[in-house]
N, C-alpha and C positions, 0 to 999 in steps of 0.2 A: 459572639459568633465570629470565628476566624475567617478572614478573607484572604485567599491566595490568588496571586496574579501569575498565571501560567503562560510562559512564552514559548511558542513553537510556530515559526512562520512557514516553513517548508521542510521537505518536499511533501507531495500529497500522501504517499505511503507512510512517511514518518509521522505526519500529523494524525493520520487515521489510527496508527498504532497506539496513540495516547488514549483512545476511547476505552479499551478494557481496563486500563489503570484508573482513569477518571471514574469509571463505574465502580470499581473496587473501593475507591476513596469515599465517594459520596454514599455508598451503601454502608460502609463501616462507620463513617463519621458524618451523620446526617446534619450536624450543625455547621458543617463547613460550607462556605460559599467559594466558588471558583470562577474567576474570570479568565477565559482563554483569549489570548491575543494571537491572531493568526490571519491568514489571507481570507478574503470574503468567501471564496468558493468552498472553503473547508469548514465553514460553520455547520454544515449538514452533519458532520461527524459527531456533533455534540447536541443535536436537536432533541434527543430522547432524555436528556438529563435536566429536570426542572431547576436543580440547584446551580446549574452552570450557565453563565452568561458569556457570550462571545463578543469581543470587540474586534471589528474588522480593521486590519492594518493595510492601508493602501500604500504599499511600499513602492509602487511604480509612479505614483503621483503625489497625493497629499502628504504622505509620510516618507517621502524619498529623501535620502541624504541626512546630514546632521540636523539641518533645520526641520526637516520633516519628522525626525525622531524626537526632537524637542517638542514639537507640536503634539505628537502622540503621547509623550510623557505628560504634558499639561492636560490633555483630555482624560488620561487615565487617573490623574490626581483629582479630577473633579468628581470621580465616582466615590462610592463609600470608601472609607479609609482602608488602605491595603496594609495587611500585617506582614506579608512575606512575599518576595518575588521568587518564583520557581522557574529556573531557566532550563528548559528541556531542549534548547537549541545550541547553545554555546557557540555563537558566532559573533562577528563584529557588531551586528545590529543589537543583539541581546546584551552584549557587553556595555554598549552606550547606555541603554535603558537602565541596566543595573547600576551603573555609575551615577546616573541622575537620581535614581531612587535612594541610593546610599547617601548622596548629598542631602537628601530630604529625611534621613534618619531611618530608612527602611532597609533591612538586611535581605540577603538572598541566598539561595542554594543553587548549585550548578551541576548538571549531569556529568558523569564520568563516561565519556564515549569510548574509552579504552583504545585510544589512538596508538599507543606504543605496542600493545599486543596485536592489534590489527595490522600494523606495519610489519611485525614479525611474521604474521601469517601469510602476508602477500609479497614479501620481498623475493627477489629473484633467487638468491642463494641462502642456504641455511635456514629455511623456513621452520618456524615452530608451529607444528600442526596440532591444534586442539580446538574443540568447540568453545566458542566464546559466548558470554551471556547474550541472550536475545535482547533486541531493542526494548521490548516490553518489560523484560526484567530490569533493564537499566533504568527505565522510567519508574518502575516500582521502587528501586533502590533510591532514586532521587527523592521520591516522596517520603521514603524512610528517613533520609537525611533531614527532611523537613519536620520529622516527628510523627509521621503518619504511616504506620506499618500496614502494608496490604499484600494480598496474594491475588494477582489478576486471574480471572476465570479463564480456563482453557476453552470453554464452550461459548465464549462471547459471540453475540450476533447483533448487528445493527437492527434497530426497529424501524421499519419503513414508516414515513409520515403519511397521514391521510392524503395530503395533496400529491405526494409522490405516487401513491397507490392509484389515485384517479388518473394522473398523467400516464402511468404505465398501462392501465386498463384501456384507455383510449388508443394508445399506440398499438397494443396487441389486437384490439378490435379492428383497426385498420389493416392489420396483417392477417385477419381471419382467425385469430387465436383468442382463447379465453383464459384469463389467469387461473392457475390451479387446475385446469382441465386439459390434460393431454395424456395420450397413451404412450407416445414415444419419449425417450429421455431428452431433456433440454441441455445442450452443451454450449457453453460460452467459449469463444476463442479470442484471445487478446494477443496478437502476434508481435507486438511492438514493445520496446523499452526505450529509455532515454538515450542509451548509448549503443552503438553498433556491436560492441563486444559482448552484448547480452542478448542479441537477437538471432534466433535460429533463421537460416536463410529463407526469405519469404517465398522463393520459388518452389519450396517443398510443401507448401500448404495446399497447392492444387492436387498433387498426387495423394496427399494425406486425406483430403476430403473425398477424393475418388474412392479410396479404400474404406473410409468410414461409411459412406452412403450405400455401398454394396453389402455391408455387413448386416445391419438391421436398421429399421427406421430410426432416424434421429433428427432433431430440430436444432440447427446451429445458428447461434447469434454471434455476430462479429463486432468486437469492441476495439476502439482506438480513439484517436483524437487529432484534430487538425486536418487541413485540406490535403496534405500529402498522404497521410495515412488513410484517409477516407478514399482517396483516388485508388490506392493500392487495394483496399478492401472491395472497391467496386469491380476491379478486374476479377476477383474471386466470385462475386455475386453474379457477374455475367456468365461465368462457367457453371455456377450452381444457383439458379434463380430461386430455389427453395430456401436458400440461406437468407438471413435477415441482418442487415447492417444496423447496428445500434449507434455507432459513432456519429455524433453530430445530430442525433435525432431526439435525445432525451437529456434532461438535466441530470446532474450528478446524483441527486436524490432519487430520481426515477431509475437510474442505472443500478443503484444499490437495491432498490425494490425488485428489479429484474434479477439481479444476482441472487437474491434471497430465494428465488424460485428455480434456479438452475439445479440440475443434477450433477454438474461438474463444470470446472473451468480449466481449460488448457491455456497456459500463459508463459511468459518469460519471468525472469527475476525483475519484477516491475511493480508499479503501484497497484495495478489491477490484481496482481497476486495477493496483495495484502487486503484489498477491498473484498475480494471473493472469500478469502479465508475468514475475514471478520464479518462476513454475511452468513456464515455457517455452511459454506459450500465446500465440497471436496475439491481440492486443487491438484493439478498436475503441472508442475512448473519446470521449464527447461532452463538449465544453468550453463553458462559459458565461462567467461573470464572471472566471474565471482563465485562464491561458494557459501552454502548455508552456514558453515562454521563461523562466518563473520558475524552471525547474529541476526540475519534478515530472512530466515526461512518462514514459510507460511505458519502462522501462529496456531498452535493446538493440533497440528497434523504430524503424521509420522513420516518415516523415510520414504514410504511409497508415494509421497507427494512430490518427489524429486526425480527428474531425469537429468543425468550428467555423466560425463566421462570421468571415471574415478581418478582421484588425484594421484594414486599410485601408478596409474597408466600414463597420465599427463602430469608429470611432476611440476610443471610450471604453474598449475592451478593451485589456488587462485592467484592471479597476477595483480589484482586490485580489489579494493573494497567495493567500489561503486561501478566498476566496469568502464571507467572513463580513460584508461591508459591504452596505448597501442599494444598490439599483440607482440610479445617478444619473439615468437617463432615466425610471425608474418603470415601464417596460414589459417588462423582461427580454428585450429583442429578441435578445440573444445566444443565448438558448435557444429562444424562441418562433419565431424565423425559421428554425430547422432543421426541415425538413418530414419527415413520415413517409416520403414517397417517397425522399427523400435517404438516410435511415438504412437503409431497406429495401434499396436498391440497393447501399449499401456493405457491408451484411451479406452479400448475395448474392456480392459480389466476394470477401469474406473467406472464405466457406465453400466456394464452388463454382468459384473461380478458382485454378488450380494456381500455386504459387510456385516 
């Protein structure tokens, strides 16, 4: 039985995107055992795979720095013998671990992130515009380099755990709702992303919700994380008491269970976009400084999952892969030029147009 050690520490969306590929691998190669090394909160993404074990890397404390990585290496070596290290991260942390395993006689394969072609796509002048491989396809190619050829399923969906279902049922009951029993569509809204250059102006969500609530009955769930985002969501809830704040109320596993029940998710180019798409939910994602051509679009969904100012209208787009660079124009037109009316109409099409 081959034992693969799979490294991917962050970020949340990138770790979640491994799940369809891991499923494809264990389905086609049932004799493989995979140990995923990742942050503790991301273990939920692999809970549905009996052949997969998760080792939680405490990179902020126990496994921090070189000494911590050596400690992690020693802990990993005490498990069943590792046959191959599969590096889906390609960063300094994974490089150190690969070096330690190589000194112990264990080889590795490393993901090709396509940094050169992504730089050509996002540079200020003489951009080379073409769709690049999706991150999931890059993960599949990584396993192919390891000798395990797979085709990730386009229709992948996380399977909620029983404990997550119970937690969600209790939460919905407190809100006067019953899982699976509702006449109006359930819409998730996740207004935030890691970087400002990927966030549609928050002050537009109030007029957006005003338009949505007067259209047809709809139940809106507000997603986010951290005290600052929760405080902003609370300002929306005060205007629309019928909306439900999810942020800070559920574990990640229970949030996935809730996403599984949504009829649609409005979000940014963010981790919640990936989580919703990988929960089988139709996604409507707003894009600013980044672009789906870089390979981070919602998996398994078509162009109607995207709201963006076309790159031939704003030729500066995309200006970065991750949205972490300042706007060259200084006005964030890529986000500010997307109107409330445009988003409202696209949400109506998402929720009330049969597919």
